[in-house]
C-alpha positions as CSV (number, residue, x, y, z in Angstrom):
1,M,-0.1,0.0,0.0
2,K,2.9,2.4,0.9
3,L,4.4,1.6,-2.5
4,L,1.2,2.5,-4.4
5,E,0.8,5.7,-2.3
6,K,4.4,6.7,-3.3
7,I,3.8,5.9,-7.0
8,K,0.5,7.8,-6.9
9,A,2.3,10.9,-5.2
10,K,5.0,10.8,-7.8
11,V,2.6,10.5,-10.7
12,T,0.5,13.4,-9.3
13,A,3.7,15.6,-8.9
14,A,4.8,14.9,-12.3
15,A,1.3,15.7,-13.8
16,V,1.3,19.0,-11.9
17,A,4.7,19.8,-13.1
18,L,3.8,18.9,-16.7
19,W,0.7,21.2,-16.4
20,A,2.6,24.0,-15.0
21,W,5.2,23.7,-17.8
22,M,2.5,23.7,-20.4
23,L,0.9,26.7,-18.8
24,L,4.3,28.5,-18.8
25,K,5.0,27.6,-22.4
26,A,1.5,28.5,-23.5
27,E,2.1,31.9,-21.9
28,E,5.6,32.3,-23.4
29,W,4.5,31.3,-26.9
30,K,1.2,33.3,-26.5
31,L,-0.9,30.2,-27.5
32,R,-4.1,31.4,-25.8
33,E,-4.2,34.6,-27.8
34,K,-3.4,32.8,-31.1
35,L,-6.0,30.1,-30.5
36,V,-8.6,32.7,-29.6
37,S,-7.9,34.7,-32.6
38,L,-8.0,31.5,-34.8
39,W,-11.4,30.5,-33.2
40,E,-12.9,34.0,-33.9
41,K,-11.7,33.8,-37.5
42,T,-13.2,30.3,-37.8
43,K,-16.7,31.5,-36.3
44,A,-16.8,34.5,-38.6
45,L,-16.1,32.3,-41.7
46,W,-18.7,29.9,-40.6
47,V,-21.3,32.7,-40.2
48,R,-20.5,34.1,-43.6
49,I,-20.8,30.6,-45.2
50,G,-24.1,30.1,-43.3
51,Q,-25.5,33.4,-44.5
52,K,-24.6,32.7,-48.0
53,L,-25.7,29.1,-48.3
54,R,-28.6,28.5,-45.7
55,P,-27.6,24.9,-46.0
56,R,-30.9,22.9,-45.6
57,E,-33.2,24.9,-47.9
58,R,-30.5,25.4,-50.6
59,F,-29.4,21.7,-50.5
60,M,-33.0,20.5,-50.9
61,N,-33.2,22.6,-54.0
62,T,-30.1,21.2,-55.6
63,R,-29.8,18.5,-58.3
64,A,-27.6,16.5,-56.0
65,Y,-30.5,16.3,-53.4
66,A,-32.8,15.2,-56.2
67,K,-30.5,12.5,-57.3
68,L,-30.0,11.3,-53.9
69,Q,-33.8,11.0,-53.3
70,A,-34.1,9.2,-56.6
71,M,-31.7,6.5,-55.3
72,T,-32.7,3.3,-53.6
73,P,-32.4,3.4,-49.8
74,L,-29.3,1.1,-49.8
75,R,-27.5,3.1,-52.4
76,R,-28.4,6.3,-50.7
77,R,-27.1,5.2,-47.4
78,M,-23.8,4.0,-49.1
79,T,-23.3,7.3,-50.8
80,I,-23.9,9.2,-47.5
81,M,-21.4,7.0,-45.8
82,L,-18.7,7.5,-48.5
83,C,-19.2,11.3,-48.3
84,G,-18.8,11.1,-44.6
85,V,-15.6,9.1,-44.9
86,F,-14.1,11.5,-47.4
87,L,-15.1,14.4,-45.1
88,L,-13.4,12.7,-42.1
89,L,-10.3,12.2,-44.1
90,G,-10.3,15.8,-45.3
91,L,-10.6,16.9,-41.7
92,I,-7.7,14.7,-40.6
93,F,-5.5,16.0,-43.4
94,G,-6.5,19.6,-42.6
95,F,-5.7,19.0,-39.0
96,N,-2.2,17.6,-39.7
97,Q,-1.5,20.6,-42.1
98,L,-2.6,23.0,-39.3
99,K,-0.4,21.3,-36.8
100,T,2.7,21.5,-39.1
101,F,2.0,25.1,-39.8
102,M,1.7,25.9,-36.1
103,I,4.9,24.1,-35.3
104,K,6.9,25.8,-38.0
105,H,5.3,29.2,-36.9
106,F,6.5,28.6,-33.2
107,I,9.9,27.4,-34.2
108,A,10.4,30.4,-36.5
109,G,9.3,32.7,-33.7
110,M,11.9,31.2,-31.3
111,G,14.8,32.3,-33.7
112,L,18.3,30.7,-34.0
113,P,19.7,29.0,-30.9
114,P,22.7,30.9,-29.5
115,A,26.2,29.4,-29.8
116,A,29.0,29.5,-27.3
117,V,32.3,30.8,-28.7
118,S,35.5,32.4,-27.7
119,T,36.5,35.8,-29.0
120,L,39.5,38.1,-29.4
121,V,39.9,41.8,-30.1
122,V,42.1,42.4,-33.1
123,T,45.3,44.4,-32.4
124,S,48.4,45.2,-34.3
125,T,51.6,43.7,-33.3
126,E,55.3,44.1,-34.5
127,W,56.2,41.8,-37.2
128,Q,59.6,41.1,-38.7
129,P,59.2,40.2,-42.4
130,K,61.2,37.1,-43.1
131,L,61.5,34.1,-45.3
132,S,61.6,30.6,-43.7
133,S,63.0,27.4,-45.1
134,V,64.7,24.2,-44.0
135,G,68.2,23.2,-45.1
136,N,71.0,20.8,-44.6
137,V,74.4,21.7,-43.1
138,R,77.4,21.0,-45.2
139,A,81.1,21.2,-44.3
140,Y,83.2,24.2,-45.6
141,R,85.4,21.4,-46.9
142,G,84.8,17.7,-46.5
143,V,86.2,14.6,-48.1
144,E,86.3,10.8,-47.6
145,L,90.1,10.1,-47.8
146,S,91.6,7.0,-49.5
147,T,95.0,6.1,-51.1
148,E,96.0,5.7,-54.7
149,L,98.1,2.6,-53.9
150,G,97.5,-0.5,-51.8
151,G,99.7,-1.8,-49.2
152,L,100.2,-2.7,-45.5
153,V,99.4,0.0,-42.9
154,Q,102.6,0.8,-41.0
155,T,101.6,3.6,-38.7
156,V,98.4,5.6,-37.8
157,P,99.6,8.7,-36.0
158,I,96.2,10.2,-35.5
159,K,93.2,9.5,-33.2
160,S,89.4,9.6,-33.8
161,G,88.1,13.2,-33.7
162,M,91.4,14.8,-33.8
163,D,92.0,18.2,-35.3
164,V,94.8,18.2,-37.8
165,K,96.5,20.8,-39.9
166,E,97.1,20.8,-43.7
167,G,100.0,18.4,-44.5
168,D,99.9,16.4,-41.3
169,L,100.6,12.7,-41.7
170,L,97.4,10.7,-41.3
171,I,98.3,7.1,-42.4
172,K,101.6,5.7,-43.4
173,L,101.9,2.5,-45.6
174,N,104.8,0.2,-45.7
175,D,107.3,1.8,-48.2
176,A,110.6,0.2,-47.5
177,S,111.0,-1.5,-50.9
178,D,110.0,1.7,-52.6
179,V,112.5,3.8,-50.6
180,A,115.2,1.3,-51.5
181,Q,114.3,1.6,-55.1
182,L,114.4,5.4,-54.8
183,N,118.0,5.2,-53.3
184,S,119.1,3.0,-56.3
185,L,117.7,5.4,-58.8
186,K,119.4,8.4,-57.0
187,A,122.7,6.6,-57.2
188,L,122.3,6.0,-60.9
189,A,121.1,9.6,-61.4
190,D,124.3,10.8,-59.6
191,L,126.4,8.7,-61.8
192,A,124.8,9.8,-65.0
193,K,125.3,13.4,-63.7
194,V,129.1,12.9,-63.1
195,I,129.5,11.2,-66.6
196,N,127.7,14.1,-68.3
197,E,129.9,16.6,-66.5
198,R,133.0,14.6,-67.5
199,D,131.8,14.5,-71.1
200,R,131.2,18.2,-71.1
201,Q,134.9,18.8,-70.1
202,Q,136.1,16.5,-72.8
203,L,134.0,18.1,-75.4
204,E,135.6,21.5,-74.6
205,I,139.1,20.1,-75.6
206,Q,137.6,18.2,-78.6
207,A,138.3,14.8,-77.0
208,I,134.9,13.4,-77.8
209,S,132.2,14.2,-80.3
210,K,129.1,16.3,-79.7
211,N,126.9,13.2,-80.1
212,V,128.5,11.4,-77.2
213,F,128.0,14.5,-74.9
214,D,124.2,14.8,-75.9
215,T,123.8,11.1,-75.2
216,S,125.2,11.4,-71.7
217,K,123.2,14.5,-71.0
218,A,119.9,12.9,-72.0
219,D,120.8,9.8,-69.9
220,A,121.4,12.1,-66.8
221,K,118.0,13.9,-67.3
222,S,116.2,10.4,-67.7
223,K,117.7,9.0,-64.5
224,Q,116.8,12.2,-62.7
225,A,113.1,11.8,-63.9
226,Q,113.0,8.3,-62.6
227,V,114.1,9.6,-59.3
228,E,111.3,12.1,-59.2
229,Q,108.9,9.4,-60.3
230,Q,110.0,7.1,-57.5
231,T,109.8,10.1,-55.0
232,A,106.2,10.6,-56.0
233,L,105.5,6.9,-55.5
234,V,107.0,6.9,-52.1
235,A,104.9,10.0,-51.2
236,K,101.6,8.2,-52.2
237,K,102.4,5.7,-49.5
238,N,102.1,8.6,-46.9
239,L,98.4,9.8,-46.7
240,K,98.5,13.5,-45.5
241,A,95.7,16.0,-44.8
242,P,94.9,18.0,-47.8
243,F,93.5,20.8,-45.7
244,S,93.0,21.6,-42.0
245,G,90.0,20.0,-40.3
246,R,88.7,17.3,-38.0
247,V,89.1,13.6,-38.7
248,G,86.3,11.3,-38.1
249,I,86.2,7.8,-36.6
250,V,89.6,6.0,-37.3
251,M,89.0,2.3,-37.9
252,I,92.4,1.6,-39.5
253,N,95.0,-0.4,-37.6
254,P,98.8,-1.0,-38.3
255,G,99.2,-4.3,-40.2
256,Q,96.0,-3.9,-42.1
257,F,96.1,-4.3,-45.9
258,V,94.2,-1.7,-47.7
259,N,93.3,-1.5,-51.4
260,P,93.4,1.5,-53.8
261,G,90.3,3.5,-53.5
262,D,89.2,2.2,-50.0
263,K,87.6,4.8,-47.9
264,L,89.8,5.0,-44.9
265,L,88.5,8.1,-42.8
266,T,86.7,11.4,-43.2
267,L,88.1,14.9,-42.8
268,Q,85.7,17.8,-42.4
269,T,86.4,21.5,-41.9
270,L,83.8,22.8,-39.4
271,D,84.6,26.5,-39.1
272,P,83.2,28.1,-41.0
273,I,80.3,25.9,-42.2
274,F,77.7,26.1,-45.0
275,V,73.9,25.7,-45.0
276,D,72.1,24.8,-48.1
277,F,68.4,25.5,-48.5
278,N,65.8,26.1,-51.2
279,L,63.2,28.9,-51.7
280,P,60.3,29.1,-54.1
281,Q,61.0,31.0,-57.3
282,S,58.5,33.7,-56.3
283,N,61.0,34.8,-53.7
284,A,63.9,35.3,-56.2
285,S,63.7,39.1,-56.1
286,Q,63.9,39.1,-52.3
287,I,67.2,37.1,-52.1
288,Q,70.6,38.7,-52.4
289,V,74.1,37.8,-51.5
290,G,75.0,39.2,-48.2
291,Q,71.6,39.0,-46.5
292,E,71.7,38.1,-42.8
293,I,70.2,34.7,-41.8
294,V,69.4,33.1,-38.5
295,V,69.8,29.4,-38.1
296,T,68.4,27.0,-35.5
297,T,68.8,23.3,-35.1
298,D,67.0,20.6,-33.2
299,A,70.2,19.6,-31.4
300,F,70.5,23.0,-29.9
301,K,67.0,24.3,-29.4
302,D,68.0,27.3,-27.1
303,A,70.8,28.5,-29.4
304,S,70.7,30.5,-32.8
305,F,73.5,30.9,-35.2
306,T,73.8,34.0,-37.6
307,G,75.3,34.0,-40.9
308,K,75.2,35.5,-44.3
309,V,74.0,34.4,-47.8
310,T,77.1,33.7,-49.9
311,A,75.7,32.4,-53.2
312,V,72.4,32.0,-55.1
313,S,72.0,29.5,-57.8
314,P,71.7,31.0,-61.3
315,K,69.0,28.6,-62.4
316,V,65.7,27.4,-61.1
317,D,65.1,23.6,-60.5
318,T,62.6,22.6,-63.3
319,N,61.2,19.8,-61.1
320,T,60.4,21.8,-58.0
321,R,60.7,25.4,-59.3
322,N,62.9,26.3,-56.3
323,I,66.1,28.3,-56.1
324,Q,69.1,26.8,-54.2
325,V,70.8,29.2,-51.8
326,E,74.1,28.8,-50.0
327,A,74.8,30.6,-46.6
328,Q,78.0,30.6,-44.5
329,L,78.0,30.6,-40.7
330,A,80.7,31.0,-38.1
331,N,81.1,27.9,-36.0
332,P,84.0,28.5,-33.6
333,D,82.6,26.1,-31.0
334,K,82.2,23.5,-33.8
335,K,78.7,22.6,-32.5
336,I,77.0,22.4,-35.8
337,L,78.0,19.3,-37.8
338,P,77.7,18.4,-41.5
339,G,74.5,16.7,-42.3
340,M,72.3,18.3,-39.6
341,F,68.8,19.5,-40.3
342,A,68.5,23.3,-39.9
343,N,65.7,25.8,-39.8
344,V,66.7,29.0,-41.8
345,N,65.1,32.5,-41.3
346,I,66.0,35.2,-43.6
347,K,65.2,38.8,-42.4
348,L,63.7,41.1,-45.0
349,G,63.9,44.7,-43.9
350,D,62.7,46.5,-40.8
351,E,59.8,45.4,-38.5
352,V,56.3,46.4,-39.6
353,K,52.9,46.6,-37.8
354,L,50.3,43.9,-38.9
355,L,47.0,42.8,-37.6
356,T,47.3,39.3,-36.3
357,L,44.9,36.5,-35.3
358,P,45.2,32.9,-34.2
359,Q,45.1,30.5,-37.2
360,T,42.1,28.8,-35.7
361,A,40.1,32.0,-36.2
362,V,40.4,31.8,-40.0
363,T,38.3,29.4,-42.1
364,Y,40.1,28.6,-45.3
365,N,37.8,27.8,-48.3
366,P,38.2,27.4,-52.1
367,Y,36.3,30.6,-52.7
368,G,38.3,32.6,-50.0
369,S,39.2,32.8,-46.4
370,T,36.6,34.1,-43.9
371,V,36.3,35.0,-40.2
372,F,33.2,35.7,-38.0
373,I,32.9,39.0,-36.3
374,A,30.9,39.4,-33.1
375,K,28.6,42.2,-34.0
376,P,26.5,44.1,-31.3
377,T,22.7,44.0,-32.1
378,G,21.7,47.0,-30.0
379,K,19.8,44.8,-27.6
380,K,20.5,43.4,-24.2
381,D,20.6,39.8,-23.1
382,K,19.0,38.3,-19.8
383,Q,22.1,39.3,-17.8
384,G,21.9,42.9,-19.1
385,N,24.9,42.7,-21.3
386,P,25.0,43.8,-24.9
387,A,23.6,41.0,-27.2
388,L,26.1,39.8,-30.0
389,E,25.4,38.0,-33.3
390,A,27.8,36.5,-35.7
391,Q,28.7,38.2,-39.0
392,Q,30.9,36.5,-41.6
393,V,33.4,38.6,-43.6
394,F,36.0,37.7,-46.2
395,V,39.7,38.4,-45.3
396,T,43.0,38.5,-47.1
397,T,45.6,36.6,-45.2
398,G,49.4,37.3,-45.2
399,P,52.5,35.5,-43.8
400,T,52.3,33.1,-40.8
401,R,54.5,32.7,-37.8
402,G,53.9,30.1,-35.0
403,D,50.2,30.1,-34.2
404,Q,49.5,33.5,-35.7
405,V,48.5,34.6,-39.2
406,A,48.7,38.2,-40.6
407,I,45.4,39.7,-41.8
408,L,46.1,42.2,-44.6
409,K,42.5,43.1,-45.5
410,G,38.9,42.5,-44.3
411,V,39.0,43.5,-40.6
412,E,39.8,46.6,-38.7
413,E,41.8,47.0,-35.5
414,G,39.6,46.8,-32.5
415,A,37.0,44.4,-34.1
416,T,36.0,41.4,-32.0
417,V,36.6,38.2,-33.8
418,V,35.5,34.7,-33.1
419,T,38.5,32.5,-32.5
420,S,36.9,29.1,-31.9
421,G,33.5,27.4,-32.3
422,Q,32.8,29.2,-35.7
423,L,32.1,25.8,-37.5
424,K,28.5,26.0,-36.0
425,L,27.9,29.6,-37.0
426,K,26.1,31.4,-39.8
427,N,25.0,35.1,-40.2
428,G,22.8,36.3,-37.6
429,T,23.6,33.4,-35.0
430,P,23.3,34.7,-31.4
431,L,26.6,34.4,-29.5
432,I,27.4,33.5,-26.1
433,V,31.0,34.5,-25.3
434,N,33.1,32.2,-23.1
435,N,36.8,33.2,-23.0
436,K,37.9,30.9,-20.3
437,V,39.7,28.8,-22.8
438,Q,41.5,30.5,-25.6
439,P,43.2,28.9,-28.6
440,S,47.0,29.0,-28.8
441,N,48.2,32.4,-30.1
442,S,52.1,32.3,-29.7
443,P,54.4,33.8,-32.4
444,N,57.0,31.1,-31.4
445,P,55.3,28.0,-29.9
446,Q,57.3,25.4,-28.1
447,P,56.3,21.7,-27.9
448,Q,54.8,20.7,-24.6
449,E,56.1,17.6,-22.9
């Protein structure tokens, strides 16, 4: 019994609440006035129809009534029943149409539902015009060293990562037999030189013919050429640094046999160092030799390196339509290494003032870029604040930096622009501003860990 009483009380309370809600909505939507007006119009129409027709008398004088009376009783009843059915169907159809019309009328009277968005007042900020690209670090001079001749490694006087000067010995191959051959050739050359000198003295006193002297002179030159050839061969057994730089990882050991052309070690000059990058052909007029650049790398995120453009390629790549640019950086600490990935920024003139917005505020479409402006309607909302509505405008966007995009045309400074939630907006949508959470708007964002 207690359970039934509880259910009865809850049902009664729900019915009372539903009735109160219906009364409230009826008052809010002005249903009573609209139904009274509709009822008065219906009564007036019915009176006019009654005055014009006088249904009973006029119907009895019509041909339809005469035909109906001429029918048999069964057929007359069937005809009256069919007419009643059609009339009932017409009333049902009319009621449904009236209900649909009333629902649409009420919905149209309610207006568009408000949308919650975040907004930002457009302001001008200092903007450094620049071009950005990505490039690769390249050594000022770099080479993979090898020998022209094969042989056994005798000594390796260097260590991995060692800085060497031009001409320093890097690897020495076994050249004992070559040195011995060189000494033999030097002895023969000295003998040929002595013979040639003796023949010259004898030629002066006409002791020998001119032919004998020329033969000995040619022999002396030939022996000297053989000495020079053997000297060059011995020098090839000693691998020396062709320029100053830093050697790589040394994996050659004494006693190891190397073949001609084998890559033995790398030698790189790290100070200064080059950065190669590409720019679109549309920027060709903005690039000149001597322009200052700023380079950052992922290896040293908190450090930046400055340099200058040293060369611009005289042709455009036909595949990418890009121009290759070379820049030189000072690298006294030798932090930047060849092969590194680098971010390159090229400064173009002095700073300028531009209107900026978060990139999330701009909607990019094939027919143009747009933003929504929070426009005052001149009315007040329930809290007494100025009511706002959305207005879509076209804008011309400029360069980007970080989370920001420059607006060149379309909005004025001081305008309130929707920064998030614009996907559910259209012109005239009422706005509810909630700026507790704003989209990122940093010119130099950093990854969050």
